[in-house]
PDB file with one MODEL, atoms N, CA, C and O in Angstrom:
MODEL        1
ATOM      1  N   MET A   1      27.770-107.055 144.817  1.00  0.00           N
ATOM      2  CA  MET A   1      28.390-107.257 143.514  1.00  0.00           C
ATOM      3  C   MET A   1      27.339-107.224 142.403  1.00  0.00           C
ATOM      4  O   MET A   1      27.572-106.678 141.324  1.00  0.00           O
ATOM      5  N   GLU A   2      26.174-107.822 142.689  1.00  0.00           N
ATOM      6  CA  GLU A   2      25.104-107.811 141.685  1.00  0.00           C
ATOM      7  C   GLU A   2      24.634-106.384 141.413  1.00  0.00           C
ATOM      8  O   GLU A   2      24.288-106.033 140.285  1.00  0.00           O
ATOM      9  N   ALA A   3      24.628-105.560 142.481  1.00  0.00           N
ATOM     10  CA  ALA A   3      24.212-104.165 142.310  1.00  0.00           C
ATOM     11  C   ALA A   3      25.173-103.429 141.378  1.00  0.00           C
ATOM     12  O   ALA A   3      24.738-102.631 140.548  1.00  0.00           O
ATOM     13  N   LEU A   4      26.462-103.686 141.508  1.00  0.00           N
ATOM     14  CA  LEU A   4      27.446-103.049 140.630  1.00  0.00           C
ATOM     15  C   LEU A   4      27.263-103.488 139.182  1.00  0.00           C
ATOM     16  O   LEU A   4      27.387-102.687 138.256  1.00  0.00           O
ATOM     17  N   THR A   5      26.968-104.764 139.003  1.00  0.00           N
ATOM     18  CA  THR A   5      26.736-105.285 137.654  1.00  0.00           C
ATOM     19  C   THR A   5      25.500-104.635 137.043  1.00  0.00           C
ATOM     20  O   THR A   5      25.494-104.280 135.864  1.00  0.00           O
ATOM     21  N   ALA A   6      24.443-104.480 137.861  1.00  0.00           N
ATOM     22  CA  ALA A   6      23.215-103.847 137.376  1.00  0.00           C
ATOM     23  C   ALA A   6      23.475-102.391 136.998  1.00  0.00           C
ATOM     24  O   ALA A   6      23.021-101.929 135.951  1.00  0.00           O
ATOM     25  N   HIS A   7      24.198-101.676 137.840  1.00  0.00           N
ATOM     26  CA  HIS A   7      24.519-100.275 137.545  1.00  0.00           C
ATOM     27  C   HIS A   7      25.404-100.167 136.303  1.00  0.00           C
ATOM     28  O   HIS A   7      25.236 -99.261 135.487  1.00  0.00           O
ATOM     29  N   SER A   8      26.325-101.080 136.175  1.00  0.00           N
ATOM     30  CA  SER A   8      27.193-101.084 135.003  1.00  0.00           C
ATOM     31  C   SER A   8      26.368-101.288 133.732  1.00  0.00           C
ATOM     32  O   SER A   8      26.605-100.636 132.716  1.00  0.00           O
ATOM     33  N   SER A   9      25.396-102.201 133.803  1.00  0.00           N
ATOM     34  CA  SER A   9      24.524-102.445 132.648  1.00  0.00           C
ATOM     35  C   SER A   9      23.691-101.207 132.324  1.00  0.00           C
ATOM     36  O   SER A   9      23.504-100.864 131.157  1.00  0.00           O
ATOM     37  N   GLN A  10      23.192-100.537 133.371  1.00  0.00           N
ATOM     38  CA  GLN A  10      22.408 -99.316 133.153  1.00  0.00           C
ATOM     39  C   GLN A  10      23.268 -98.221 132.518  1.00  0.00           C
ATOM     40  O   GLN A  10      22.834 -97.523 131.602  1.00  0.00           O
ATOM     41  N   LEU A  11      24.479 -98.088 133.018  1.00  0.00           N
ATOM     42  CA  LEU A  11      25.380 -97.082 132.456  1.00  0.00           C
ATOM     43  C   LEU A  11      25.691 -97.366 130.987  1.00  0.00           C
ATOM     44  O   LEU A  11      25.763 -96.455 130.162  1.00  0.00           O
ATOM     45  N   THR A  12      25.873 -98.643 130.685  1.00  0.00           N
ATOM     46  CA  THR A  12      26.132 -99.026 129.291  1.00  0.00           C
ATOM     47  C   THR A  12      24.932 -98.682 128.417  1.00  0.00           C
ATOM     48  O   THR A  12      25.085 -98.168 127.309  1.00  0.00           O
ATOM     49  N   ALA A  13      23.723 -98.973 128.932  1.00  0.00           N
ATOM     50  CA  ALA A  13      22.502 -98.659 128.183  1.00  0.00           C
ATOM     51  C   ALA A  13      22.365 -97.148 127.978  1.00  0.00           C
ATOM     52  O   ALA A  13      22.038 -96.695 126.881  1.00  0.00           O
ATOM     53  N   HIS A  14      22.615 -96.375 129.027  1.00  0.00           N
ATOM     54  CA  HIS A  14      22.527 -94.915 128.912  1.00  0.00           C
ATOM     55  C   HIS A  14      23.580 -94.379 127.948  1.00  0.00           C
ATOM     56  O   HIS A  14      23.315 -93.456 127.178  1.00  0.00           O
ATOM     57  N   SER A  15      24.748 -94.951 127.994  1.00  0.00           N
ATOM     58  CA  SER A  15      25.809 -94.536 127.088  1.00  0.00           C
ATOM     59  C   SER A  15      25.398 -94.775 125.635  1.00  0.00           C
ATOM     60  O   SER A  15      25.638 -93.937 124.766  1.00  0.00           O
ATOM     61  N   SER A  16      24.777 -95.924 125.385  1.00  0.00           N
ATOM     62  CA  SER A  16      24.308 -96.235 124.028  1.00  0.00           C
ATOM     63  C   SER A  16      23.231 -95.247 123.585  1.00  0.00           C
ATOM     64  O   SER A  16      23.222 -94.802 122.438  1.00  0.00           O
ATOM     65  N   GLN A  17      22.318 -94.905 124.510  1.00  0.00           N
ATOM     66  CA  GLN A  17      21.268 -93.938 124.184  1.00  0.00           C
ATOM     67  C   GLN A  17      21.868 -92.565 123.874  1.00  0.00           C
ATOM     68  O   GLN A  17      21.460 -91.895 122.925  1.00  0.00           O
ATOM     69  N   LEU A  18      22.840 -92.162 124.687  1.00  0.00           N
ATOM     70  CA  LEU A  18      23.482 -90.872 124.449  1.00  0.00           C
ATOM     71  C   LEU A  18      24.198 -90.846 123.102  1.00  0.00           C
ATOM     72  O   LEU A  18      24.177 -89.839 122.395  1.00  0.00           O
ATOM     73  N   THR A  19      24.828 -91.957 122.760  1.00  0.00           N
ATOM     74  CA  THR A  19      25.504 -92.044 121.467  1.00  0.00           C
ATOM     75  C   THR A  19      24.491 -91.912 120.334  1.00  0.00           C
ATOM     76  O   THR A  19      24.736 -91.214 119.350  1.00  0.00           O
ATOM     77  N   ALA A  20      23.346 -92.592 120.481  1.00  0.00           N
ATOM     78  CA  ALA A  20      22.295 -92.505 119.462  1.00  0.00           C
ATOM     79  C   ALA A  20      21.766 -91.074 119.350  1.00  0.00           C
ATOM     80  O   ALA A  20      21.586 -90.562 118.246  1.00  0.00           O
ATOM     81  N   HIS A  21      21.518 -90.432 120.491  1.00  0.00           N
ATOM     82  CA  HIS A  21      21.027 -89.052 120.472  1.00  0.00           C
ATOM     83  C   HIS A  21      22.066 -88.113 119.862  1.00  0.00           C
ATOM     84  O   HIS A  21      21.725 -87.191 119.121  1.00  0.00           O
ATOM     85  N   SER A  22      23.311 -88.353 120.177  1.00  0.00           N
ATOM     86  CA  SER A  22      24.383 -87.535 119.617  1.00  0.00           C
ATOM     87  C   SER A  22      24.409 -87.655 118.098  1.00  0.00           C
ATOM     88  O   SER A  22      24.588 -86.661 117.394  1.00  0.00           O
ATOM     89  N   SER A  23      24.231 -88.869 117.597  1.00  0.00           N
ATOM     90  CA  SER A  23      24.205 -89.084 116.149  1.00  0.00           C
ATOM     91  C   SER A  23      23.023 -88.357 115.518  1.00  0.00           C
ATOM     92  O   SER A  23      23.152 -87.758 114.451  1.00  0.00           O
ATOM     93  N   GLN A  24      21.864 -88.413 116.188  1.00  0.00           N
ATOM     94  CA  GLN A  24      20.681 -87.713 115.676  1.00  0.00           C
ATOM     95  C   GLN A  24      20.914 -86.206 115.650  1.00  0.00           C
ATOM     96  O   GLN A  24      20.565 -85.533 114.680  1.00  0.00           O
ATOM     97  N   LEU A  25      21.505 -85.683 116.720  1.00  0.00           N
ATOM     98  CA  LEU A  25      21.783 -84.247 116.772  1.00  0.00           C
ATOM     99  C   LEU A  25      22.760 -83.829 115.682  1.00  0.00           C
ATOM    100  O   LEU A  25      22.617 -82.765 115.080  1.00  0.00           O
ATOM    101  N   THR A  26      23.747 -84.671 115.435  1.00  0.00           N
ATOM    102  CA  THR A  26      24.709 -84.378 114.370  1.00  0.00           C
ATOM    103  C   THR A  26      24.003 -84.337 113.019  1.00  0.00           C
ATOM    104  O   THR A  26      24.260 -83.453 112.202  1.00  0.00           O
ATOM    105  N   ALA A  27      23.105 -85.309 112.790  1.00  0.00           N
ATOM    106  CA  ALA A  27      22.354 -85.340 111.535  1.00  0.00           C
ATOM    107  C   ALA A  27      21.473 -84.099 111.402  1.00  0.00           C
ATOM    108  O   ALA A  27      21.425 -83.485 110.336  1.00  0.00           O
ATOM    109  N   HIS A  28      20.781 -83.729 112.473  1.00  0.00           N
ATOM    110  CA  HIS A  28      19.923 -82.543 112.437  1.00  0.00           C
ATOM    111  C   HIS A  28      20.758 -81.283 112.214  1.00  0.00           C
ATOM    112  O   HIS A  28      20.354 -80.384 111.476  1.00  0.00           O
ATOM    113  N   SER A  29      21.904 -81.225 112.847  1.00  0.00           N
ATOM    114  CA  SER A  29      22.792 -80.077 112.679  1.00  0.00           C
ATOM    115  C   SER A  29      23.232 -79.951 111.223  1.00  0.00           C
ATOM    116  O   SER A  29      23.281 -78.850 110.676  1.00  0.00           O
ATOM    117  N   SER A  30      23.547 -81.076 110.605  1.00  0.00           N
ATOM    118  CA  SER A  30      23.950 -81.065 109.197  1.00  0.00           C
ATOM    119  C   SER A  30      22.805 -80.586 108.313  1.00  0.00           C
ATOM    120  O   SER A  30      23.017 -79.820 107.373  1.00  0.00           O
ATOM    121  N   GLN A  31      21.583 -81.044 108.620  1.00  0.00           N
ATOM    122  CA  GLN A  31      20.416 -80.611 107.849  1.00  0.00           C
ATOM    123  C   GLN A  31      20.199 -79.110 108.006  1.00  0.00           C
ATOM    124  O   GLN A  31      19.945 -78.407 107.028  1.00  0.00           O
ATOM    125  N   LEU A  32      20.299 -78.626 109.237  1.00  0.00           N
ATOM    126  CA  LEU A  32      20.112 -77.193 109.479  1.00  0.00           C
ATOM    127  C   LEU A  32      21.173 -76.369 108.759  1.00  0.00           C
ATOM    128  O   LEU A  32      20.878 -75.309 108.207  1.00  0.00           O
ATOM    129  N   THR A  33      22.394 -76.858 108.768  1.00  0.00           N
ATOM    130  CA  THR A  33      23.471 -76.157 108.071  1.00  0.00           C
ATOM    131  C   THR A  33      23.188 -76.105 106.573  1.00  0.00           C
ATOM    132  O   THR A  33      23.379 -75.071 105.933  1.00  0.00           O
ATOM    133  N   ALA A  34      22.730 -77.226 106.020  1.00  0.00           N
ATOM    134  CA  ALA A  34      22.405 -77.270 104.592  1.00  0.00           C
ATOM    135  C   ALA A  34      21.272 -76.301 104.267  1.00  0.00           C
ATOM    136  O   ALA A  34      21.337 -75.582 103.270  1.00  0.00           O
ATOM    137  N   HIS A  35      20.234 -76.280 105.104  1.00  0.00           N
ATOM    138  CA  HIS A  35      19.117 -75.362 104.876  1.00  0.00           C
ATOM    139  C   HIS A  35      19.578 -73.912 104.986  1.00  0.00           C
ATOM    140  O   HIS A  35      19.194 -73.071 104.174  1.00  0.00           O
ATOM    141  N   ALA A  36      20.394 -73.625 105.982  1.00  0.00           N
ATOM    142  CA  ALA A  36      20.897 -72.259 106.165  1.00  0.00           C
ATOM    143  C   ALA A  36      21.721 -71.833 104.956  1.00  0.00           C
ATOM    144  O   ALA A  36      21.578 -70.710 104.473  1.00  0.00           O
ATOM    145  N   ASN A  37      22.575 -72.716 104.470  1.00  0.00           N
ATOM    146  CA  ASN A  37      23.394 -72.396 103.294  1.00  0.00           C
ATOM    147  C   ASN A  37      22.517 -72.124 102.077  1.00  0.00           C
ATOM    148  O   ASN A  37      22.783 -71.204 101.304  1.00  0.00           O
ATOM    149  N   TYR A  38      21.460 -72.937 101.913  1.00  0.00           N
ATOM    150  CA  TYR A  38      20.536 -72.763 100.791  1.00  0.00           C
ATOM    151  C   TYR A  38      19.847 -71.399 100.877  1.00  0.00           C
ATOM    152  O   TYR A  38      19.769 -70.660  99.896  1.00  0.00           O
ATOM    153  N   VAL A  39      19.349 -71.085 102.080  1.00  0.00           N
ATOM    154  CA  VAL A  39      18.646 -69.813 102.269  1.00  0.00           C
ATOM    155  C   VAL A  39      19.583 -68.635 102.036  1.00  0.00           C
ATOM    156  O   VAL A  39      19.215 -67.661 101.379  1.00  0.00           O
ATOM    157  N   ILE A  40      20.795 -68.727 102.576  1.00  0.00           N
ATOM    158  CA  ILE A  40      21.767 -67.642 102.396  1.00  0.00           C
ATOM    159  C   ILE A  40      22.087 -67.451 100.911  1.00  0.00           C
ATOM    160  O   ILE A  40      22.148 -66.321 100.426  1.00  0.00           O
ATOM    161  N   LYS A  41      22.287 -68.546 100.200  1.00  0.00           N
ATOM    162  CA  LYS A  41      22.584 -68.440  98.766  1.00  0.00           C
ATOM    163  C   LYS A  41      21.413 -67.815  98.017  1.00  0.00           C
ATOM    164  O   LYS A  41      21.602 -66.959  97.153  1.00  0.00           O
ATOM    165  N   ARG A  42      20.188 -68.256  98.362  1.00  0.00           N
ATOM    166  CA  ARG A  42      19.004 -67.701  97.697  1.00  0.00           C
ATOM    167  C   ARG A  42      18.888 -66.207  97.963  1.00  0.00           C
ATOM    168  O   ARG A  42      18.688 -65.420  97.038  1.00  0.00           O
ATOM    169  N   LEU A  43      19.013 -65.817  99.233  1.00  0.00           N
ATOM    170  CA  LEU A  43      18.873 -64.406  99.584  1.00  0.00           C
ATOM    171  C   LEU A  43      20.000 -63.582  98.986  1.00  0.00           C
ATOM    172  O   LEU A  43      19.778 -62.485  98.472  1.00  0.00           O
ATOM    173  N   PHE A  44      21.216 -64.123  99.058  1.00  0.00           N
ATOM    174  CA  PHE A  44      22.361 -63.390  98.535  1.00  0.00           C
ATOM    175  C   PHE A  44      22.236 -63.220  97.030  1.00  0.00           C
ATOM    176  O   PHE A  44      22.456 -62.132  96.497  1.00  0.00           O
ATOM    177  N   CYS A  45      21.882 -64.302  96.350  1.00  0.00           N
ATOM    178  CA  CYS A  45      21.730 -64.230  94.895  1.00  0.00           C
ATOM    179  C   CYS A  45      20.597 -63.279  94.527  1.00  0.00           C
ATOM    180  O   CYS A  45      20.710 -62.512  93.570  1.00  0.00           O
ATOM    181  N   GLN A  46      19.499 -63.332  95.294  1.00  0.00           N
ATOM    182  CA  GLN A  46      18.377 -62.437  95.028  1.00  0.00           C
ATOM    183  C   GLN A  46      18.806 -60.982  95.207  1.00  0.00           C
ATOM    184  O   GLN A  46      18.450 -60.119  94.405  1.00  0.00           O
ATOM    185  N   ALA A  47      19.570 -60.719  96.260  1.00  0.00           N
ATOM    186  CA  ALA A  47      20.050 -59.355  96.499  1.00  0.00           C
ATOM    187  C   ALA A  47      20.962 -58.890  95.364  1.00  0.00           C
ATOM    188  O   ALA A  47      20.887 -57.740  94.932  1.00  0.00           O
ATOM    189  N   LEU A  48      21.824 -59.791  94.884  1.00  0.00           N
ATOM    190  CA  LEU A  48      22.704 -59.440  93.761  1.00  0.00           C
ATOM    191  C   LEU A  48      21.894 -59.163  92.501  1.00  0.00           C
ATOM    192  O   LEU A  48      22.180 -58.214  91.771  1.00  0.00           O
ATOM    193  N   LYS A  49      20.885 -59.989  92.245  1.00  0.00           N
ATOM    194  CA  LYS A  49      20.037 -59.788  91.069  1.00  0.00           C
ATOM    195  C   LYS A  49      19.337 -58.436  91.143  1.00  0.00           C
ATOM    196  O   LYS A  49      19.267 -57.706  90.154  1.00  0.00           O
ATOM    197  N   GLN A  50      18.815 -58.109  92.338  1.00  0.00           N
ATOM    198  CA  GLN A  50      18.126 -56.830  92.497  1.00  0.00           C
ATOM    199  C   GLN A  50      19.088 -55.663  92.311  1.00  0.00           C
ATOM    200  O   GLN A  50      18.752 -54.672  91.663  1.00  0.00           O
ATOM    201  N   ALA A  51      20.277 -55.783  92.879  1.00  0.00           N
ATOM    202  CA  ALA A  51      21.265 -54.715  92.746  1.00  0.00           C
ATOM    203  C   ALA A  51      21.667 -54.535  91.281  1.00  0.00           C
ATOM    204  O   ALA A  51      21.785 -53.407  90.803  1.00  0.00           O
ATOM    205  N   PHE A  52      21.876 -55.639  90.575  1.00  0.00           N
ATOM    206  CA  PHE A  52      22.257 -55.565  89.164  1.00  0.00           C
ATOM    207  C   PHE A  52      21.125 -54.964  88.337  1.00  0.00           C
ATOM    208  O   PHE A  52      21.359 -54.140  87.452  1.00  0.00           O
ATOM    209  N   SER A  53      19.903 -55.382  88.634  1.00  0.00           N
ATOM    210  CA  SER A  53      18.743 -54.849  87.935  1.00  0.00           C
ATOM    211  C   SER A  53      18.621 -53.344  88.166  1.00  0.00           C
ATOM    212  O   SER A  53      18.363 -52.581  87.236  1.00  0.00           O
ATOM    213  N   HIS A  54      18.810 -52.932  89.411  1.00  0.00           N
ATOM    214  CA  HIS A  54      18.748 -51.508  89.751  1.00  0.00           C
ATOM    215  C   HIS A  54      19.853 -50.741  89.019  1.00  0.00           C
ATOM    216  O   HIS A  54      19.620 -49.648  88.502  1.00  0.00           O
ATOM    217  N   PHE A  55      21.042 -51.313  88.980  1.00  0.00           N
ATOM    218  CA  PHE A  55      22.162 -50.695  88.269  1.00  0.00           C
ATOM    219  C   PHE A  55      21.832 -50.539  86.784  1.00  0.00           C
ATOM    220  O   PHE A  55      22.073 -49.485  86.196  1.00  0.00           O
ATOM    221  N   CYS A  56      21.280 -51.591  86.186  1.00  0.00           N
ATOM    222  CA  CYS A  56      20.938 -51.543  84.760  1.00  0.00           C
ATOM    223  C   CYS A  56      19.866 -50.490  84.488  1.00  0.00           C
ATOM    224  O   CYS A  56      19.935 -49.771  83.491  1.00  0.00           O
ATOM    225  N   GLU A  57      18.878 -50.401  85.373  1.00  0.00           N
ATOM    226  CA  GLU A  57      17.835 -49.384  85.216  1.00  0.00           C
ATOM    227  C   GLU A  57      18.442 -47.986  85.245  1.00  0.00           C
ATOM    228  O   GLU A  57      18.114 -47.139  84.414  1.00  0.00           O
ATOM    229  N   LYS A  58      19.335 -47.752  86.214  1.00  0.00           N
ATOM    230  CA  LYS A  58      19.985 -46.442  86.329  1.00  0.00           C
ATOM    231  C   LYS A  58      20.829 -46.153  85.089  1.00  0.00           C
ATOM    232  O   LYS A  58      20.775 -45.053  84.539  1.00  0.00           O
ATOM    233  N   ALA A  59      21.600 -47.135  84.655  1.00  0.00           N
ATOM    234  CA  ALA A  59      22.464 -46.955  83.488  1.00  0.00           C
ATOM    235  C   ALA A  59      21.625 -46.675  82.247  1.00  0.00           C
ATOM    236  O   ALA A  59      21.968 -45.798  81.455  1.00  0.00           O
ATOM    237  N   PHE A  60      20.533 -47.407  82.069  1.00  0.00           N
ATOM    238  CA  PHE A  60      19.655 -47.214  80.919  1.00  0.00           C
ATOM    239  C   PHE A  60      19.023 -45.822  80.975  1.00  0.00           C
ATOM    240  O   PHE A  60      18.897 -45.146  79.954  1.00  0.00           O
ATOM    241  N   PHE A  61      18.632 -45.406  82.172  1.00  0.00           N
ATOM    242  CA  PHE A  61      18.020 -44.087  82.352  1.00  0.00           C
ATOM    243  C   PHE A  61      19.000 -42.981  81.965  1.00  0.00           C
ATOM    244  O   PHE A  61      18.620 -42.022  81.293  1.00  0.00           O
ATOM    245  N   VAL A  62      20.254 -43.110  82.384  1.00  0.00           N
ATOM    246  CA  VAL A  62      21.280 -42.111  82.061  1.00  0.00           C
ATOM    247  C   VAL A  62      21.521 -42.074  80.559  1.00  0.00           C
ATOM    248  O   VAL A  62      21.615 -40.994  79.976  1.00  0.00           O
ATOM    249  N   VAL A  63      21.621 -43.240  79.924  1.00  0.00           N
ATOM    250  CA  VAL A  63      21.832 -43.302  78.475  1.00  0.00           C
ATOM    251  C   VAL A  63      20.644 -42.679  77.756  1.00  0.00           C
ATOM    252  O   VAL A  63      20.829 -41.927  76.799  1.00  0.00           O
ATOM    253  N   SER A  64      19.435 -42.978  78.198  1.00  0.00           N
ATOM    254  CA  SER A  64      18.233 -42.425  77.572  1.00  0.00           C
ATOM    255  C   SER A  64      18.202 -40.907  77.700  1.00  0.00           C
ATOM    256  O   SER A  64      17.850 -40.214  76.745  1.00  0.00           O
ATOM    257  N   GLU A  65      18.563 -40.387  78.861  1.00  0.00           N
ATOM    258  CA  GLU A  65      18.588 -38.935  79.065  1.00  0.00           C
ATOM    259  C   GLU A  65      19.589 -38.269  78.128  1.00  0.00           C
ATOM    260  O   GLU A  65      19.314 -37.207  77.569  1.00  0.00           O
ATOM    261  N   ARG A  66      20.738 -38.891  77.961  1.00  0.00           N
ATOM    262  CA  ARG A  66      21.771 -38.314  77.083  1.00  0.00           C
ATOM    263  C   ARG A  66      21.301 -38.295  75.629  1.00  0.00           C
ATOM    264  O   ARG A  66      21.535 -37.327  74.905  1.00  0.00           O
ATOM    265  N   GLU A  67      20.641 -39.364  75.212  1.00  0.00           N
ATOM    266  CA  GLU A  67      20.170 -39.427  73.830  1.00  0.00           C
ATOM    267  C   GLU A  67      19.063 -38.409  73.596  1.00  0.00           C
ATOM    268  O   GLU A  67      18.976 -37.824  72.516  1.00  0.00           O
ATOM    269  N   MET A  68      18.218 -38.194  74.598  1.00  0.00           N
ATOM    270  CA  MET A  68      17.137 -37.214  74.459  1.00  0.00           C
ATOM    271  C   MET A  68      17.691 -35.787  74.429  1.00  0.00           C
ATOM    272  O   MET A  68      17.108 -34.897  73.810  1.00  0.00           O
ATOM    273  N   ALA A  69      18.805 -35.586  75.096  1.00  0.00           N
ATOM    274  CA  ALA A  69      19.403 -34.252  75.150  1.00  0.00           C
ATOM    275  C   ALA A  69      20.030 -33.856  73.819  1.00  0.00           C
ATOM    276  O   ALA A  69      20.287 -32.675  73.587  1.00  0.00           O
ATOM    277  N   ARG A  70      20.275 -34.808  72.956  1.00  0.00           N
ATOM    278  CA  ARG A  70      20.919 -34.521  71.655  1.00  0.00           C
ATOM    279  C   ARG A  70      20.009 -33.784  70.736  1.00  0.00           C
ATOM    280  O   ARG A  70      20.392 -33.467  69.610  1.00  0.00           O
TER     281      ARG A  70
ENDMDL
END
């Protein structure tokens, strides 16, 4: 009977440790998700800025060519 009580106590301790580790993993997962979202937004916004800049350069070039042709 004492052996069962000891095993029960060990299982309870392990369960508590697993719960703590699970909480840590959840926190780390949330941090990673936040970092990933930040990086994606930065890269996406940077790509949009570059595309818009490239578009403006092309548009300005076309307008300049037309004015020079006059």
